[in-house]
PDBQT receptor file of N, H, CA, C and O in Angstrom, charges set to zero:
ATOM      1  N   MET A   1     -70.383 -20.317 -40.811  1.00  0.00    +0.000 N 
ATOM      2  CA  MET A   1     -69.904 -19.097 -40.886  1.00  0.00    +0.000 C 
ATOM      3  C   MET A   1     -70.720 -18.445 -41.995  1.00  0.00    +0.000 C 
ATOM      4  O   MET A   1     -71.133 -19.201 -42.874  1.00  0.00    +0.000 OA
ATOM      5  N   THR A   2     -71.023 -17.091 -42.081  1.00  0.00    +0.000 N 
ATOM      6  H   THR A   2     -70.687 -16.477 -41.367  1.00  0.00    +0.000 HD
ATOM      7  CA  THR A   2     -71.828 -16.692 -43.208  1.00  0.00    +0.000 C 
ATOM      8  C   THR A   2     -70.877 -15.472 -43.606  1.00  0.00    +0.000 C 
ATOM      9  O   THR A   2     -69.847 -15.058 -43.076  1.00  0.00    +0.000 OA
ATOM     10  N   THR A   3     -71.641 -15.011 -44.812  1.00  0.00    +0.000 N 
ATOM     11  H   THR A   3     -72.479 -15.347 -45.242  1.00  0.00    +0.000 HD
ATOM     12  CA  THR A   3     -71.111 -13.980 -45.351  1.00  0.00    +0.000 C 
ATOM     13  C   THR A   3     -72.084 -12.996 -45.664  1.00  0.00    +0.000 C 
ATOM     14  O   THR A   3     -73.298 -13.199 -45.702  1.00  0.00    +0.000 OA
ATOM     15  N   ALA A   4     -71.447 -11.808 -45.911  1.00  0.00    +0.000 N 
ATOM     16  H   ALA A   4     -70.462 -11.643 -45.881  1.00  0.00    +0.000 HD
ATOM     17  CA  ALA A   4     -72.191 -10.664 -46.256  1.00  0.00    +0.000 C 
ATOM     18  C   ALA A   4     -71.719  -9.787 -47.637  1.00  0.00    +0.000 C 
ATOM     19  O   ALA A   4     -70.558  -9.678 -48.033  1.00  0.00    +0.000 OA
ATOM     20  N   THR A   5     -72.560  -9.374 -48.072  1.00  0.00    +0.000 N 
ATOM     21  H   THR A   5     -73.502  -9.463 -47.751  1.00  0.00    +0.000 HD
ATOM     22  CA  THR A   5     -72.202  -8.802 -49.686  1.00  0.00    +0.000 C 
ATOM     23  C   THR A   5     -72.045  -7.561 -49.371  1.00  0.00    +0.000 C 
ATOM     24  O   THR A   5     -72.936  -6.978 -48.754  1.00  0.00    +0.000 OA
ATOM     25  N   GLN A   6     -70.964  -6.973 -49.711  1.00  0.00    +0.000 N 
ATOM     26  H   GLN A   6     -70.241  -7.447 -50.212  1.00  0.00    +0.000 HD
ATOM     27  CA  GLN A   6     -70.764  -5.452 -49.424  1.00  0.00    +0.000 C 
ATOM     28  C   GLN A   6     -70.057  -4.657 -50.460  1.00  0.00    +0.000 C 
ATOM     29  O   GLN A   6     -69.002  -5.231 -50.728  1.00  0.00    +0.000 OA
ATOM     30  N   THR A   7     -70.185  -3.737 -51.045  1.00  0.00    +0.000 N 
ATOM     31  H   THR A   7     -71.042  -3.271 -50.827  1.00  0.00    +0.000 HD
ATOM     32  CA  THR A   7     -69.756  -2.727 -51.964  1.00  0.00    +0.000 C 
ATOM     33  C   THR A   7     -68.179  -2.354 -51.843  1.00  0.00    +0.000 C 
ATOM     34  O   THR A   7     -67.973  -1.750 -50.790  1.00  0.00    +0.000 OA
ATOM     35  N   CYS A   8     -67.129  -2.525 -52.544  1.00  0.00    +0.000 N 
ATOM     36  H   CYS A   8     -67.296  -3.015 -53.399  1.00  0.00    +0.000 HD
ATOM     37  CA  CYS A   8     -65.986  -2.107 -52.566  1.00  0.00    +0.000 C 
ATOM     38  C   CYS A   8     -66.042  -0.432 -52.667  1.00  0.00    +0.000 C 
ATOM     39  O   CYS A   8     -66.594   0.091 -53.635  1.00  0.00    +0.000 OA
ATOM     40  N   PRO A   9     -65.478   0.313 -51.683  1.00  0.00    +0.000 N 
ATOM     41  CA  PRO A   9     -65.071   1.517 -51.642  1.00  0.00    +0.000 C 
ATOM     42  C   PRO A   9     -64.493   2.348 -52.597  1.00  0.00    +0.000 C 
ATOM     43  O   PRO A   9     -64.766   3.520 -52.859  1.00  0.00    +0.000 OA
ATOM     44  N   GLU A  10     -63.390   1.361 -53.248  1.00  0.00    +0.000 N 
ATOM     45  H   GLU A  10     -63.169   0.409 -53.035  1.00  0.00    +0.000 HD
ATOM     46  CA  GLU A  10     -62.665   1.947 -54.168  1.00  0.00    +0.000 C 
ATOM     47  C   GLU A  10     -63.365   1.821 -55.439  1.00  0.00    +0.000 C 
ATOM     48  O   GLU A  10     -63.635   2.905 -55.957  1.00  0.00    +0.000 OA
ATOM     49  N   CYS A  11     -63.773   0.655 -56.152  1.00  0.00    +0.000 N 
ATOM     50  H   CYS A  11     -63.554  -0.225 -55.731  1.00  0.00    +0.000 HD
ATOM     51  CA  CYS A  11     -64.343   0.343 -57.293  1.00  0.00    +0.000 C 
ATOM     52  C   CYS A  11     -65.735   0.068 -57.343  1.00  0.00    +0.000 C 
ATOM     53  O   CYS A  11     -66.193  -0.111 -58.472  1.00  0.00    +0.000 OA
ATOM     54  N   ASP A  12     -66.426   0.001 -56.484  1.00  0.00    +0.000 N 
ATOM     55  H   ASP A  12     -66.053   0.145 -55.568  1.00  0.00    +0.000 HD
ATOM     56  CA  ASP A  12     -67.881  -0.310 -56.376  1.00  0.00    +0.000 C 
ATOM     57  C   ASP A  12     -68.039  -1.647 -56.808  1.00  0.00    +0.000 C 
ATOM     58  O   ASP A  12     -69.016  -1.731 -57.552  1.00  0.00    +0.000 OA
ATOM     59  N   GLY A  13     -67.480  -2.685 -56.639  1.00  0.00    +0.000 N 
ATOM     60  H   GLY A  13     -66.687  -2.617 -56.035  1.00  0.00    +0.000 HD
ATOM     61  CA  GLY A  13     -67.419  -3.946 -57.304  1.00  0.00    +0.000 C 
ATOM     62  C   GLY A  13     -68.158  -5.076 -55.919  1.00  0.00    +0.000 C 
ATOM     63  O   GLY A  13     -68.097  -4.761 -54.731  1.00  0.00    +0.000 OA
ATOM     64  N   PRO A  14     -68.571  -5.894 -56.240  1.00  0.00    +0.000 N 
ATOM     65  CA  PRO A  14     -69.430  -6.519 -55.029  1.00  0.00    +0.000 C 
ATOM     66  C   PRO A  14     -67.896  -7.147 -54.630  1.00  0.00    +0.000 C 
ATOM     67  O   PRO A  14     -66.882  -7.347 -55.300  1.00  0.00    +0.000 OA
ATOM     68  N   LEU A  15     -68.306  -7.394 -52.935  1.00  0.00    +0.000 N 
ATOM     69  H   LEU A  15     -69.129  -7.231 -52.390  1.00  0.00    +0.000 HD
ATOM     70  CA  LEU A  15     -67.097  -8.097 -52.051  1.00  0.00    +0.000 C 
ATOM     71  C   LEU A  15     -68.162  -9.036 -51.270  1.00  0.00    +0.000 C 
ATOM     72  O   LEU A  15     -69.278  -8.620 -50.961  1.00  0.00    +0.000 OA
ATOM     73  N   LYS A  16     -67.739 -10.249 -51.004  1.00  0.00    +0.000 N 
ATOM     74  H   LYS A  16     -66.832 -10.588 -51.256  1.00  0.00    +0.000 HD
ATOM     75  CA  LYS A  16     -68.286 -11.004 -49.785  1.00  0.00    +0.000 C 
ATOM     76  C   LYS A  16     -67.329 -10.940 -48.858  1.00  0.00    +0.000 C 
ATOM     77  O   LYS A  16     -66.144 -10.984 -49.191  1.00  0.00    +0.000 OA
ATOM     78  N   VAL A  17     -67.636 -10.852 -47.832  1.00  0.00    +0.000 N 
ATOM     79  H   VAL A  17     -68.598 -10.817 -47.562  1.00  0.00    +0.000 HD
ATOM     80  CA  VAL A  17     -67.056 -10.706 -46.544  1.00  0.00    +0.000 C 
ATOM     81  C   VAL A  17     -67.730 -11.499 -45.305  1.00  0.00    +0.000 C 
ATOM     82  O   VAL A  17     -68.887 -11.280 -44.945  1.00  0.00    +0.000 OA
ATOM     83  N   ASP A  18     -66.853 -12.469 -44.678  1.00  0.00    +0.000 N 
ATOM     84  H   ASP A  18     -65.913 -12.647 -44.970  1.00  0.00    +0.000 HD
ATOM     85  CA  ASP A  18     -66.827 -13.475 -43.828  1.00  0.00    +0.000 C 
ATOM     86  C   ASP A  18     -67.277 -12.727 -42.647  1.00  0.00    +0.000 C 
ATOM     87  O   ASP A  18     -66.693 -11.670 -42.409  1.00  0.00    +0.000 OA
ATOM     88  N   ASP A  19     -68.181 -13.091 -41.906  1.00  0.00    +0.000 N 
ATOM     89  H   ASP A  19     -68.656 -13.949 -42.100  1.00  0.00    +0.000 HD
ATOM     90  CA  ASP A  19     -68.450 -12.632 -40.451  1.00  0.00    +0.000 C 
ATOM     91  C   ASP A  19     -67.840 -12.659 -39.354  1.00  0.00    +0.000 C 
ATOM     92  O   ASP A  19     -68.171 -12.115 -38.301  1.00  0.00    +0.000 OA
ATOM     93  N   SER A  20     -66.460 -13.627 -39.693  1.00  0.00    +0.000 N 
ATOM     94  H   SER A  20     -66.192 -14.069 -40.549  1.00  0.00    +0.000 HD
ATOM     95  CA  SER A  20     -65.585 -13.762 -38.738  1.00  0.00    +0.000 C 
ATOM     96  C   SER A  20     -64.293 -12.512 -38.842  1.00  0.00    +0.000 C 
ATOM     97  O   SER A  20     -63.195 -12.560 -38.287  1.00  0.00    +0.000 OA
ATOM     98  N   VAL A  21     -64.782 -11.526 -39.648  1.00  0.00    +0.000 N 
ATOM     99  H   VAL A  21     -65.674 -11.487 -40.098  1.00  0.00    +0.000 HD
ATOM    100  CA  VAL A  21     -63.670 -10.681 -39.812  1.00  0.00    +0.000 C 
ATOM    101  C   VAL A  21     -63.937  -9.902 -38.621  1.00  0.00    +0.000 C 
ATOM    102  O   VAL A  21     -65.009  -9.969 -38.020  1.00  0.00    +0.000 OA
ATOM    103  N   SER A  22     -62.668  -8.933 -38.169  1.00  0.00    +0.000 N 
ATOM    104  H   SER A  22     -61.797  -8.879 -38.657  1.00  0.00    +0.000 HD
ATOM    105  CA  SER A  22     -62.579  -8.228 -36.976  1.00  0.00    +0.000 C 
ATOM    106  C   SER A  22     -62.411  -6.804 -37.269  1.00  0.00    +0.000 C 
ATOM    107  O   SER A  22     -62.201  -6.584 -38.461  1.00  0.00    +0.000 OA
ATOM    108  N   ALA A  23     -62.445  -5.860 -36.570  1.00  0.00    +0.000 N 
ATOM    109  H   ALA A  23     -62.616  -6.039 -35.602  1.00  0.00    +0.000 HD
ATOM    110  CA  ALA A  23     -62.203  -4.568 -36.796  1.00  0.00    +0.000 C 
ATOM    111  C   ALA A  23     -60.478  -4.462 -36.881  1.00  0.00    +0.000 C 
ATOM    112  O   ALA A  23     -59.760  -5.197 -36.204  1.00  0.00    +0.000 OA
ATOM    113  N   SER A  24     -59.943  -3.423 -37.827  1.00  0.00    +0.000 N 
ATOM    114  H   SER A  24     -60.526  -2.825 -38.377  1.00  0.00    +0.000 HD
ATOM    115  CA  SER A  24     -58.701  -3.301 -38.138  1.00  0.00    +0.000 C 
ATOM    116  C   SER A  24     -58.096  -4.367 -39.166  1.00  0.00    +0.000 C 
ATOM    117  O   SER A  24     -57.006  -4.258 -39.729  1.00  0.00    +0.000 OA
ATOM    118  N   GLU A  25     -59.079  -5.502 -39.315  1.00  0.00    +0.000 N 
ATOM    119  H   GLU A  25     -59.964  -5.590 -38.858  1.00  0.00    +0.000 HD
ATOM    120  CA  GLU A  25     -58.267  -6.280 -40.337  1.00  0.00    +0.000 C 
ATOM    121  C   GLU A  25     -58.489  -5.842 -41.606  1.00  0.00    +0.000 C 
ATOM    122  O   GLU A  25     -59.404  -5.130 -42.019  1.00  0.00    +0.000 OA
ATOM    123  N   VAL A  26     -57.273  -6.488 -42.381  1.00  0.00    +0.000 N 
ATOM    124  H   VAL A  26     -56.529  -7.067 -42.045  1.00  0.00    +0.000 HD
ATOM    125  CA  VAL A  26     -57.069  -5.713 -43.914  1.00  0.00    +0.000 C 
ATOM    126  C   VAL A  26     -57.596  -6.911 -44.896  1.00  0.00    +0.000 C 
ATOM    127  O   VAL A  26     -57.006  -7.990 -44.959  1.00  0.00    +0.000 OA
ATOM    128  N   ILE A  27     -58.792  -6.601 -45.672  1.00  0.00    +0.000 N 
ATOM    129  H   ILE A  27     -59.270  -5.724 -45.621  1.00  0.00    +0.000 HD
ATOM    130  CA  ILE A  27     -58.868  -7.604 -46.571  1.00  0.00    +0.000 C 
ATOM    131  C   ILE A  27     -58.819  -6.884 -48.102  1.00  0.00    +0.000 C 
ATOM    132  O   ILE A  27     -58.823  -5.681 -48.364  1.00  0.00    +0.000 OA
ATOM    133  N   GLU A  28     -58.766  -8.167 -49.117  1.00  0.00    +0.000 N 
ATOM    134  H   GLU A  28     -58.763  -9.144 -48.904  1.00  0.00    +0.000 HD
ATOM    135  CA  GLU A  28     -58.390  -7.509 -50.470  1.00  0.00    +0.000 C 
ATOM    136  C   GLU A  28     -59.688  -7.496 -51.466  1.00  0.00    +0.000 C 
ATOM    137  O   GLU A  28     -60.496  -8.412 -51.311  1.00  0.00    +0.000 OA
ATOM    138  N   CYS A  29     -59.873  -6.778 -52.210  1.00  0.00    +0.000 N 
ATOM    139  H   CYS A  29     -59.216  -6.035 -52.336  1.00  0.00    +0.000 HD
ATOM    140  CA  CYS A  29     -61.000  -6.613 -53.081  1.00  0.00    +0.000 C 
ATOM    141  C   CYS A  29     -60.430  -7.434 -54.295  1.00  0.00    +0.000 C 
ATOM    142  O   CYS A  29     -59.379  -7.188 -54.887  1.00  0.00    +0.000 OA
ATOM    143  N   PRO A  30     -61.384  -8.535 -54.580  1.00  0.00    +0.000 N 
ATOM    144  CA  PRO A  30     -61.052  -9.342 -55.697  1.00  0.00    +0.000 C 
ATOM    145  C   PRO A  30     -61.377  -8.753 -57.100  1.00  0.00    +0.000 C 
ATOM    146  O   PRO A  30     -61.087  -9.376 -58.121  1.00  0.00    +0.000 OA
ATOM    147  N   GLU A  31     -61.921  -7.666 -57.123  1.00  0.00    +0.000 N 
ATOM    148  H   GLU A  31     -62.156  -7.160 -56.293  1.00  0.00    +0.000 HD
ATOM    149  CA  GLU A  31     -62.066  -6.817 -58.621  1.00  0.00    +0.000 C 
ATOM    150  C   GLU A  31     -60.960  -6.001 -58.557  1.00  0.00    +0.000 C 
ATOM    151  O   GLU A  31     -60.211  -6.150 -59.522  1.00  0.00    +0.000 OA
ATOM    152  N   CYS A  32     -60.613  -5.204 -57.761  1.00  0.00    +0.000 N 
ATOM    153  H   CYS A  32     -61.222  -5.082 -56.977  1.00  0.00    +0.000 HD
ATOM    154  CA  CYS A  32     -59.630  -4.328 -58.092  1.00  0.00    +0.000 C 
ATOM    155  C   CYS A  32     -58.288  -4.238 -57.236  1.00  0.00    +0.000 C 
ATOM    156  O   CYS A  32     -57.427  -3.361 -57.315  1.00  0.00    +0.000 OA
ATOM    157  N   ARG A  33     -58.319  -5.472 -56.310  1.00  0.00    +0.000 N 
ATOM    158  H   ARG A  33     -59.019  -6.184 -56.246  1.00  0.00    +0.000 HD
ATOM    159  CA  ARG A  33     -57.086  -5.646 -55.684  1.00  0.00    +0.000 C 
ATOM    160  C   ARG A  33     -56.515  -4.517 -54.672  1.00  0.00    +0.000 C 
ATOM    161  O   ARG A  33     -55.351  -4.416 -54.287  1.00  0.00    +0.000 OA
ATOM    162  N   SER A  34     -57.458  -3.813 -54.384  1.00  0.00    +0.000 N 
ATOM    163  H   SER A  34     -58.404  -3.895 -54.697  1.00  0.00    +0.000 HD
ATOM    164  CA  SER A  34     -57.276  -2.561 -53.190  1.00  0.00    +0.000 C 
ATOM    165  C   SER A  34     -57.444  -3.408 -51.799  1.00  0.00    +0.000 C 
ATOM    166  O   SER A  34     -58.287  -4.293 -51.652  1.00  0.00    +0.000 OA
ATOM    167  N   GLU A  35     -56.590  -3.031 -50.893  1.00  0.00    +0.000 N 
ATOM    168  H   GLU A  35     -55.905  -2.312 -51.012  1.00  0.00    +0.000 HD
ATOM    169  CA  GLU A  35     -56.489  -3.506 -49.613  1.00  0.00    +0.000 C 
ATOM    170  C   GLU A  35     -57.640  -2.555 -48.724  1.00  0.00    +0.000 C 
ATOM    171  O   GLU A  35     -57.512  -1.376 -48.391  1.00  0.00    +0.000 OA
ATOM    172  N   LEU A  36     -58.533  -3.265 -48.523  1.00  0.00    +0.000 N 
ATOM    173  H   LEU A  36     -58.637  -4.222 -48.794  1.00  0.00    +0.000 HD
ATOM    174  CA  LEU A  36     -59.535  -2.401 -47.462  1.00  0.00    +0.000 C 
ATOM    175  C   LEU A  36     -59.435  -2.919 -46.050  1.00  0.00    +0.000 C 
ATOM    176  O   LEU A  36     -59.170  -4.076 -45.721  1.00  0.00    +0.000 OA
ATOM    177  N   GLU A  37     -59.661  -1.993 -45.342  1.00  0.00    +0.000 N 
ATOM    178  H   GLU A  37     -59.876  -1.053 -45.610  1.00  0.00    +0.000 HD
ATOM    179  CA  GLU A  37     -59.599  -2.006 -43.752  1.00  0.00    +0.000 C 
ATOM    180  C   GLU A  37     -61.255  -2.369 -43.334  1.00  0.00    +0.000 C 
ATOM    181  O   GLU A  37     -62.236  -1.912 -43.922  1.00  0.00    +0.000 OA
ATOM    182  N   VAL A  38     -61.274  -3.221 -42.277  1.00  0.00    +0.000 N 
ATOM    183  H   VAL A  38     -60.477  -3.592 -41.800  1.00  0.00    +0.000 HD
ATOM    184  CA  VAL A  38     -62.476  -3.282 -41.665  1.00  0.00    +0.000 C 
ATOM    185  C   VAL A  38     -62.447  -2.332 -40.609  1.00  0.00    +0.000 C 
ATOM    186  O   VAL A  38     -61.649  -2.451 -39.679  1.00  0.00    +0.000 OA
ATOM    187  N   VAL A  39     -63.428  -1.206 -40.700  1.00  0.00    +0.000 N 
ATOM    188  H   VAL A  39     -64.077  -1.110 -41.455  1.00  0.00    +0.000 HD
ATOM    189  CA  VAL A  39     -63.436  -0.209 -39.855  1.00  0.00    +0.000 C 
ATOM    190  C   VAL A  39     -64.399  -0.493 -38.357  1.00  0.00    +0.000 C 
ATOM    191  O   VAL A  39     -64.138  -0.117 -37.214  1.00  0.00    +0.000 OA
ATOM    192  N   THR A  40     -65.407  -1.177 -38.785  1.00  0.00    +0.000 N 
ATOM    193  H   THR A  40     -65.619  -1.482 -39.713  1.00  0.00    +0.000 HD
ATOM    194  CA  THR A  40     -66.534  -1.556 -37.511  1.00  0.00    +0.000 C 
ATOM    195  C   THR A  40     -67.097  -2.897 -38.212  1.00  0.00    +0.000 C 
ATOM    196  O   THR A  40     -67.122  -2.998 -39.439  1.00  0.00    +0.000 OA
ATOM    197  N   THR A  41     -67.550  -3.923 -37.347  1.00  0.00    +0.000 N 
ATOM    198  H   THR A  41     -67.530  -3.841 -36.350  1.00  0.00    +0.000 HD
ATOM    199  CA  THR A  41     -67.884  -4.913 -37.824  1.00  0.00    +0.000 C 
ATOM    200  C   THR A  41     -69.328  -4.891 -37.656  1.00  0.00    +0.000 C 
ATOM    201  O   THR A  41     -69.917  -5.730 -38.338  1.00  0.00    +0.000 OA
ATOM    202  N   ARG A  42     -70.103  -4.088 -36.864  1.00  0.00    +0.000 N 
ATOM    203  H   ARG A  42     -69.624  -3.407 -36.309  1.00  0.00    +0.000 HD
ATOM    204  CA  ARG A  42     -71.494  -4.029 -36.599  1.00  0.00    +0.000 C 
ATOM    205  C   ARG A  42     -72.166  -2.412 -36.768  1.00  0.00    +0.000 C 
ATOM    206  O   ARG A  42     -72.348  -1.763 -35.738  1.00  0.00    +0.000 OA
ATOM    207  N   PRO A  43     -72.472  -1.891 -37.944  1.00  0.00    +0.000 N 
ATOM    208  CA  PRO A  43     -72.583  -2.450 -38.971  1.00  0.00    +0.000 C 
ATOM    209  C   PRO A  43     -71.296  -2.609 -39.503  1.00  0.00    +0.000 C 
ATOM    210  O   PRO A  43     -70.292  -2.173 -38.939  1.00  0.00    +0.000 OA
ATOM    211  N   LEU A  44     -71.284  -3.366 -40.828  1.00  0.00    +0.000 N 
ATOM    212  H   LEU A  44     -72.100  -3.720 -41.286  1.00  0.00    +0.000 HD
ATOM    213  CA  LEU A  44     -69.906  -3.768 -41.145  1.00  0.00    +0.000 C 
ATOM    214  C   LEU A  44     -69.498  -2.619 -42.135  1.00  0.00    +0.000 C 
ATOM    215  O   LEU A  44     -70.245  -2.450 -43.099  1.00  0.00    +0.000 OA
ATOM    216  N   LEU A  45     -68.393  -1.807 -42.004  1.00  0.00    +0.000 N 
ATOM    217  H   LEU A  45     -67.787  -1.944 -41.221  1.00  0.00    +0.000 HD
ATOM    218  CA  LEU A  45     -68.124  -0.978 -42.571  1.00  0.00    +0.000 C 
ATOM    219  C   LEU A  45     -66.573  -0.962 -42.901  1.00  0.00    +0.000 C 
ATOM    220  O   LEU A  45     -65.684  -1.194 -42.082  1.00  0.00    +0.000 OA
ATOM    221  N   LEU A  46     -66.396  -0.645 -44.260  1.00  0.00    +0.000 N 
ATOM    222  H   LEU A  46     -67.118  -0.456 -44.925  1.00  0.00    +0.000 HD
ATOM    223  CA  LEU A  46     -65.060  -0.787 -44.962  1.00  0.00    +0.000 C 
ATOM    224  C   LEU A  46     -64.450   0.529 -45.450  1.00  0.00    +0.000 C 
ATOM    225  O   LEU A  46     -65.160   1.394 -45.963  1.00  0.00    +0.000 OA
ATOM    226  N   ALA A  47     -63.236   0.666 -45.301  1.00  0.00    +0.000 N 
ATOM    227  H   ALA A  47     -62.658  -0.036 -44.884  1.00  0.00    +0.000 HD
ATOM    228  CA  ALA A  47     -62.757   1.897 -45.935  1.00  0.00    +0.000 C 
ATOM    229  C   ALA A  47     -61.349   1.434 -46.654  1.00  0.00    +0.000 C 
ATOM    230  O   ALA A  47     -60.713   0.416 -46.382  1.00  0.00    +0.000 OA
ATOM    231  N   VAL A  48     -61.131   2.094 -47.304  1.00  0.00    +0.000 N 
ATOM    232  H   VAL A  48     -61.648   2.921 -47.525  1.00  0.00    +0.000 HD
ATOM    233  CA  VAL A  48     -59.522   1.842 -48.118  1.00  0.00    +0.000 C 
ATOM    234  C   VAL A  48     -58.417   2.034 -47.360  1.00  0.00    +0.000 C 
ATOM    235  O   VAL A  48     -58.209   3.162 -46.915  1.00  0.00    +0.000 OA
ATOM    236  N   ALA A  49     -57.524   0.973 -47.084  1.00  0.00    +0.000 N 
ATOM    237  H   ALA A  49     -57.693   0.056 -47.446  1.00  0.00    +0.000 HD
ATOM    238  CA  ALA A  49     -56.543   0.763 -46.166  1.00  0.00    +0.000 C 
ATOM    239  C   ALA A  49     -55.436   1.951 -46.394  1.00  0.00    +0.000 C 
ATOM    240  O   ALA A  49     -54.883   2.132 -47.479  1.00  0.00    +0.000 OA
ATOM    241  N   PRO A  50     -55.258   2.519 -45.545  1.00  0.00    +0.000 N 
ATOM    242  CA  PRO A  50     -54.103   3.665 -45.462  1.00  0.00    +0.000 C 
ATOM    243  C   PRO A  50     -52.576   3.127 -46.047  1.00  0.00    +0.000 C 
ATOM    244  O   PRO A  50     -52.112   2.132 -45.490  1.00  0.00    +0.000 OA
ATOM    245  N   GLU A  51     -51.987   3.599 -46.874  1.00  0.00    +0.000 N 
ATOM    246  H   GLU A  51     -52.364   4.407 -47.327  1.00  0.00    +0.000 HD
ATOM    247  CA  GLU A  51     -50.630   2.964 -47.243  1.00  0.00    +0.000 C 
ATOM    248  C   GLU A  51     -49.589   3.085 -46.324  1.00  0.00    +0.000 C 
ATOM    249  O   GLU A  51     -49.407   4.182 -45.796  1.00  0.00    +0.000 OA
ATOM    250  N   VAL A  52     -48.942   2.222 -46.072  1.00  0.00    +0.000 N 
ATOM    251  H   VAL A  52     -49.090   1.331 -46.500  1.00  0.00    +0.000 HD
ATOM    252  CA  VAL A  52     -47.503   2.101 -45.206  1.00  0.00    +0.000 C 
ATOM    253  C   VAL A  52     -46.423   3.008 -45.486  1.00  0.00    +0.000 C 
ATOM    254  O   VAL A  52     -45.797   2.852 -46.534  1.00  0.00    +0.000 OA
ATOM    255  N   GLU A  53     -46.120   3.928 -44.699  1.00  0.00    +0.000 N 
ATOM    256  H   GLU A  53     -46.628   4.055 -43.847  1.00  0.00    +0.000 HD
ATOM    257  CA  GLU A  53     -45.450   4.772 -44.819  1.00  0.00    +0.000 C 
ATOM    258  C   GLU A  53     -43.871   4.448 -44.523  1.00  0.00    +0.000 C 
ATOM    259  O   GLU A  53     -43.663   3.837 -43.475  1.00  0.00    +0.000 OA
ATOM    260  N   GLU A  54     -42.970   4.718 -45.161  1.00  0.00    +0.000 N 
ATOM    261  H   GLU A  54     -43.139   5.214 -46.012  1.00  0.00    +0.000 HD
ATOM    262  CA  GLU A  54     -41.476   4.663 -44.890  1.00  0.00    +0.000 C 
ATOM    263  C   GLU A  54     -41.364   4.919 -43.602  1.00  0.00    +0.000 C 
ATOM    264  O   GLU A  54     -42.203   5.735 -43.220  1.00  0.00    +0.000 OA
ATOM    265  N   ASP A  55     -40.553   4.483 -42.679  1.00  0.00    +0.000 N 
ATOM    266  H   ASP A  55     -39.872   3.820 -42.989  1.00  0.00    +0.000 HD
ATOM    267  CA  ASP A  55     -40.257   4.955 -41.506  1.00  0.00    +0.000 C 
ATOM    268  C   ASP A  55     -38.653   5.207 -41.596  1.00  0.00    +0.000 C 
ATOM    269  O   ASP A  55     -37.806   4.323 -41.726  1.00  0.00    +0.000 OA
ATOM    270  N   TRP A  56     -38.438   6.504 -41.505  1.00  0.00    +0.000 N 
ATOM    271  H   TRP A  56     -39.126   7.222 -41.399  1.00  0.00    +0.000 HD
ATOM    272  CA  TRP A  56     -36.899   6.772 -41.425  1.00  0.00    +0.000 C 
ATOM    273  C   TRP A  56     -36.386   7.080 -40.322  1.00  0.00    +0.000 C 
ATOM    274  O   TRP A  56     -35.430   7.851 -40.246  1.00  0.00    +0.000 OA
ATOM    275  N   GLY A  57     -36.937   6.533 -39.317  1.00  0.00    +0.000 N 
ATOM    276  H   GLY A  57     -37.714   5.906 -39.378  1.00  0.00    +0.000 HD
ATOM    277  CA  GLY A  57     -36.265   6.611 -38.155  1.00  0.00    +0.000 C 
ATOM    278  C   GLY A  57     -36.329   7.781 -37.241  1.00  0.00    +0.000 C 
ATOM    279  O   GLY A  57     -35.465   7.879 -36.369  1.00  0.00    +0.000 OA
ATOM    280  N   GLU A  58     -37.206   8.626 -37.342  1.00  0.00    +0.000 N 
ATOM    281  H   GLU A  58     -37.908   8.547 -38.050  1.00  0.00    +0.000 HD
ATOM    282  CA  GLU A  58     -37.458  10.167 -37.178  1.00  0.00    +0.000 C 
ATOM    283  C   GLU A  58     -38.407   9.961 -35.850  1.00  0.00    +0.000 C 
ATOM    284  O   GLU A  58     -38.902  10.938 -35.287  1.00  0.00    +0.000 OA
TER     285      GLU A  58
């Protein structure tokens, strides 16, 4: 298993990501604790994960 170093899109802190991650997986930044979604794996693209909204049964 290898890791790639990325920059957190929220805090610009360093972030090591295993190559075993898959698209749509949510990982946490060790610096700012933001939840990040893996958008694509090749190339590795991360984005701040959307917050889960309350479902009011509508």
